[in-house]
C-alpha positions as CSV (number, residue, x, y, z in Angstrom):
1,P,3.1,-8.3,192.9
2,W,2.5,-7.1,189.3
3,R,6.0,-5.7,189.2
4,L,7.4,-9.1,190.2
5,L,5.3,-10.9,187.6
6,R,6.6,-8.5,184.9
7,M,10.1,-9.1,186.0
8,L,9.6,-12.9,185.9
9,R,8.0,-12.7,182.4
10,S,11.1,-10.8,181.2
11,L,13.3,-13.4,182.8
12,Y,11.5,-16.3,181.2
13,A,11.7,-14.6,177.8
14,R,15.5,-14.1,178.1
15,H,16.1,-17.8,178.8
16,T,14.9,-19.8,175.8
17,S,17.1,-22.9,176.1
18,V,15.4,-24.4,179.1
19,D,14.6,-28.1,179.6
20,V,12.4,-27.8,182.7
21,Y,11.3,-24.7,184.6
22,H,11.7,-25.2,188.3
23,I,9.4,-22.6,190.0
24,N,9.0,-21.8,193.6
25,W,5.5,-20.6,194.6
26,L,2.4,-20.9,192.6
27,Q,2.2,-17.2,191.7
28,C,5.6,-17.4,189.9
29,A,4.0,-19.8,187.4
30,L,1.5,-17.1,186.2
31,P,3.9,-15.5,183.6
32,L,5.2,-18.7,182.1
33,P,5.6,-18.3,178.4
34,G,3.4,-20.4,176.1
35,N,6.3,-22.4,174.7
36,G,5.3,-25.9,176.0
37,T,8.4,-26.3,178.1
38,P,7.8,-28.6,181.1
39,A,7.5,-27.1,184.5
40,L,7.8,-28.2,188.1
41,V,6.1,-25.9,190.6
42,C,6.9,-26.1,194.3
43,V,4.0,-25.1,196.7
44,L,4.1,-24.0,200.3
45,G,1.1,-23.9,202.6
46,N,0.6,-20.1,202.3
47,D,0.3,-20.5,198.5
48,L,-3.1,-22.1,199.0
49,K,-4.5,-18.7,200.0
50,L,-3.7,-17.6,196.5
51,L,-6.4,-19.9,195.1
52,R,-9.1,-18.0,196.9
53,L,-8.5,-14.9,194.8
54,P,-10.9,-14.3,191.9
55,L,-9.8,-15.9,188.6
56,M,-6.5,-17.1,190.1
57,R,-7.3,-20.8,189.3
58,F,-8.2,-19.9,185.8
59,F,-5.0,-18.0,185.1
60,L,-2.8,-20.7,186.7
61,R,-4.6,-23.5,184.8
62,R,-4.0,-21.5,181.6
63,A,-0.3,-21.2,182.4
64,L,0.0,-24.9,183.0
65,R,-2.1,-26.2,180.2
66,G,-0.3,-27.3,177.0
67,R,2.9,-28.4,178.8
68,R,3.9,-31.3,181.0
69,A,3.6,-30.0,184.5
70,A,4.2,-31.2,188.1
71,I,2.9,-29.4,191.1
72,C,4.9,-30.4,194.2
73,P,3.7,-29.3,197.6
74,N,6.2,-29.9,200.4
75,A,3.6,-31.6,202.6
76,D,1.1,-34.4,201.9
77,W,-1.9,-32.6,203.3
78,M,-1.8,-30.1,200.4
79,V,-2.0,-32.8,197.7
80,E,-5.8,-33.2,197.6
81,P,-6.8,-29.5,197.3
82,L,-4.2,-29.1,194.6
83,R,-5.4,-32.2,192.7
84,E,-8.9,-30.8,192.9
85,A,-7.8,-27.5,191.4
86,F,-5.2,-28.7,188.9
87,G,-5.3,-32.5,188.7
88,D,-6.4,-32.5,185.0
89,V,-3.6,-30.2,183.8
90,A,-0.7,-31.2,186.1
91,H,0.6,-34.2,188.0
92,V,0.4,-33.4,191.8
93,Q,3.0,-35.1,194.0
94,A,4.3,-34.1,197.5
95,V,8.0,-33.7,197.6
96,P,9.3,-33.1,201.1
97,F,12.3,-30.9,201.7
98,G,15.5,-32.3,203.1
99,I,17.4,-31.4,206.3
100,D,20.9,-30.3,206.6
101,P,23.2,-32.9,208.2
102,Q,24.3,-30.5,210.9
103,W,20.9,-31.0,212.6
104,Y,21.3,-34.8,212.7
105,A,24.7,-34.3,214.3
106,V,23.3,-32.4,217.3
107,Q,24.1,-34.2,220.6
108,R,21.6,-33.3,223.4
109,T,22.2,-32.9,227.1
110,L,19.0,-32.1,229.1
111,P,19.4,-29.0,231.2
112,G,19.0,-29.0,235.0
113,H,16.1,-26.5,234.6
114,P,13.8,-27.0,231.6
115,R,14.5,-24.7,228.7
116,W,11.9,-24.5,226.0
117,L,12.4,-22.9,222.6
118,V,10.1,-21.1,220.2
119,V,11.6,-20.3,216.8
120,S,9.2,-18.3,214.6
121,R,8.5,-15.1,212.8
122,L,6.7,-12.8,215.3
123,T,3.1,-12.3,214.0
124,R,-0.1,-12.8,215.8
125,D,-1.0,-15.9,213.7
126,K,2.5,-17.4,214.1
127,I,2.6,-16.9,217.8
128,G,-1.0,-18.0,218.3
129,P,-2.1,-18.4,222.0
130,L,1.4,-19.1,223.2
131,L,1.7,-16.1,225.5
132,D,-1.6,-16.8,227.2
133,W,-1.2,-20.5,227.6
134,A,2.5,-20.3,228.7
135,A,2.2,-17.5,231.3
136,P,1.0,-19.7,234.2
137,L,3.8,-22.2,233.5
138,F,6.7,-19.9,232.9
139,Q,6.1,-16.7,234.9
140,G,8.1,-16.9,238.1
141,A,9.1,-20.5,237.4
142,S,12.5,-22.2,237.2
143,R,11.7,-23.4,233.6
144,T,12.4,-20.8,230.9
145,L,11.0,-19.9,227.5
146,H,13.3,-18.6,224.8
147,L,11.8,-16.9,221.7
148,F,13.8,-16.5,218.5
149,G,12.7,-14.8,215.3
150,P,12.2,-11.4,213.5
151,M,9.5,-9.1,214.8
152,Q,7.2,-8.7,211.8
153,E,4.2,-7.3,213.6
154,P,4.2,-5.0,216.6
155,M,3.9,-7.2,219.6
156,D,4.5,-6.8,223.4
157,I,6.8,-9.5,224.7
158,P,6.2,-10.2,228.4
159,H,9.1,-9.9,230.8
160,W,9.1,-13.6,231.6
161,V,9.9,-14.5,227.9
162,N,13.5,-14.4,226.9
163,Y,13.3,-12.8,223.4
164,H,16.6,-13.0,221.5
165,G,15.6,-11.7,218.1
166,P,16.6,-13.5,214.9
167,A,19.1,-16.3,215.4
168,P,21.3,-17.8,212.6
169,P,20.9,-21.6,212.1
170,E,24.5,-22.2,213.4
171,A,23.6,-20.6,216.7
172,L,20.5,-22.7,217.1
173,A,22.4,-25.9,216.1
174,T,25.4,-25.3,218.4
175,Q,24.2,-23.2,221.3
176,W,20.5,-23.8,221.8
177,F,19.2,-27.1,220.4
178,P,21.8,-29.2,222.3
179,T,20.5,-28.1,225.7
180,A,16.8,-27.5,224.9
181,T,14.0,-29.4,226.5
182,G,11.9,-29.1,223.3
183,L,10.4,-26.9,220.7
184,I,7.0,-25.2,221.0
185,S,4.8,-24.0,218.1
186,L,1.2,-22.9,218.7
187,S,1.0,-21.3,215.3
188,Q,-2.4,-20.6,213.7
189,H,-0.8,-19.6,210.4
190,A,-1.4,-21.4,207.1
191,E,1.8,-23.4,207.4
192,G,3.0,-25.9,204.7
193,R,5.6,-27.8,206.7
194,P,7.7,-25.6,209.0
195,Q,11.4,-26.3,208.2
196,V,12.5,-25.3,211.7
197,M,10.3,-28.1,213.1
198,L,12.0,-30.6,210.8
199,E,15.4,-29.4,211.9
200,A,14.4,-29.5,215.6
201,M,13.1,-33.1,215.2
202,A,16.3,-34.1,213.3
203,A,18.2,-32.7,216.3
204,G,16.2,-35.0,218.6
205,L,13.9,-32.4,220.1
206,P,10.4,-33.4,221.0
207,I,7.7,-31.0,219.8
208,I,4.6,-29.4,221.4
209,A,2.4,-28.0,218.7
210,S,-1.1,-26.6,218.0
211,N,-3.8,-28.6,216.2
212,I,-3.3,-27.4,212.6
213,E,-2.9,-29.7,209.7
214,A,0.8,-28.7,209.1
215,H,1.5,-30.1,212.6
216,T,-0.8,-33.1,212.8
217,S,0.5,-34.4,209.4
218,L,4.1,-34.3,210.8
219,I,3.9,-35.1,214.5
220,S,2.9,-38.5,215.8
221,H,1.0,-37.6,219.0
222,G,2.5,-39.5,221.9
223,V,5.5,-40.6,219.9
224,T,7.5,-37.7,218.5
225,G,5.5,-34.9,220.2
226,E,2.2,-33.7,221.5
227,I,-0.7,-31.9,219.8
228,C,-2.6,-29.5,222.1
229,H,-6.2,-28.3,221.6
230,G,-6.3,-26.0,224.6
231,P,-4.3,-24.6,227.6
232,G,-5.0,-27.6,229.8
233,E,-3.5,-30.0,227.3
234,F,-0.6,-27.6,226.8
235,T,0.2,-27.7,230.5
236,E,0.0,-31.5,230.6
237,S,2.4,-31.8,227.6
238,V,5.0,-29.4,229.1
239,N,5.0,-31.4,232.4
240,H,5.0,-34.8,230.6
241,L,7.9,-33.9,228.3
242,E,10.0,-32.6,231.2
243,S,10.5,-36.1,232.4
244,P,14.0,-37.0,231.2
245,S,13.1,-40.6,230.1
246,T,10.0,-39.5,228.2
247,N,11.9,-36.6,226.6
248,R,14.7,-38.8,225.3
249,R,12.2,-41.4,224.0
250,Y,10.3,-38.8,222.0
251,G,13.5,-37.2,220.8
252,E,15.0,-40.5,219.5
253,A,11.7,-41.2,217.7
254,S,11.7,-37.8,216.2
255,R,15.3,-38.1,214.8
256,C,14.5,-41.6,213.4
257,Q,11.4,-40.3,211.6
258,M,13.3,-37.4,210.0
259,Q,16.0,-39.7,208.8
260,R,13.5,-42.1,207.3
261,Q,11.0,-39.7,205.9
262,F,13.1,-36.7,204.8
263,G,16.8,-37.5,204.8
264,T,19.1,-34.7,203.6
265,W,18.9,-32.0,201.0
266,Q,20.7,-34.3,198.6
267,D,17.8,-36.8,199.1
268,C,15.4,-33.9,198.3
269,A,17.4,-33.0,195.1
270,N,17.2,-36.7,194.0
271,R,13.4,-36.6,194.5
272,Y,13.2,-33.5,192.2
273,V,15.6,-35.1,189.6
274,A,13.3,-38.1,189.4
275,I,10.4,-35.8,188.5
276,Y,12.5,-33.9,186.0
277,R,13.1,-37.2,184.2
278,Q,9.3,-38.0,184.3
279,L,8.5,-34.6,182.7
280,L,11.1,-35.2,180.0
281,A,10.3,-38.8,179.3
282,P,8.9,-39.4,175.8
283,S,5.8,-41.2,177.1
284,N,5.1,-39.2,180.2
285,V,1.6,-39.8,181.7
């Protein structure tokens, strides 16, 4: 980490003609030069863990003080803790990411046998209780579970799980999402707002998800997906969403929500441009 901070400090020092610093991740704001140049800092869910480290709030506040600053988490649920930590030295405003148009263009055809997808980095926190809760439903059944993502922690994958390794977005958009029953995420990880979940919803997939804030702030239970607190609810949700009429209704609601709430990456860029203008305005509040 310190090597990265030294590299960033050198990079900031080389670029002196900057109107606004656009910074991804809170820790990358630590080496900002004390030149008063405005800064927009994007924040993901995992960044909040940084605030638990000793003196981290102090050093981040010092980096932001004396300049116009905006802290922009990609999900609403992070706004309050960030305002509590930095509200007196920075404007805190959620800025949702956009979604590539290819996901909105997906046309779904429900498969004859239910086919559920999990797209995730493979760590214990990201997978959560998935393998335990899903085993009674998928082992020896006609429905199938397909798991995509890089193996980042050693993990035994049961034989009844179809593990495909990492998958490029194009393969998901053209080969898997069009014939999937839905997306499952039982993550216990400190998520911000999982981009793959936005993409799946834009493609018209209903979601089954664990009860963490990153999921409950995005999914309307009983409308665009279902939030599960335990294995019994998970079983009910799988069976419920395998009804074709229910599945289509949830999927259509998911796509409409994504179009209305998030739009495309161009819409996201426009949201950032509006904040740049606020930071550069002569009478910024």
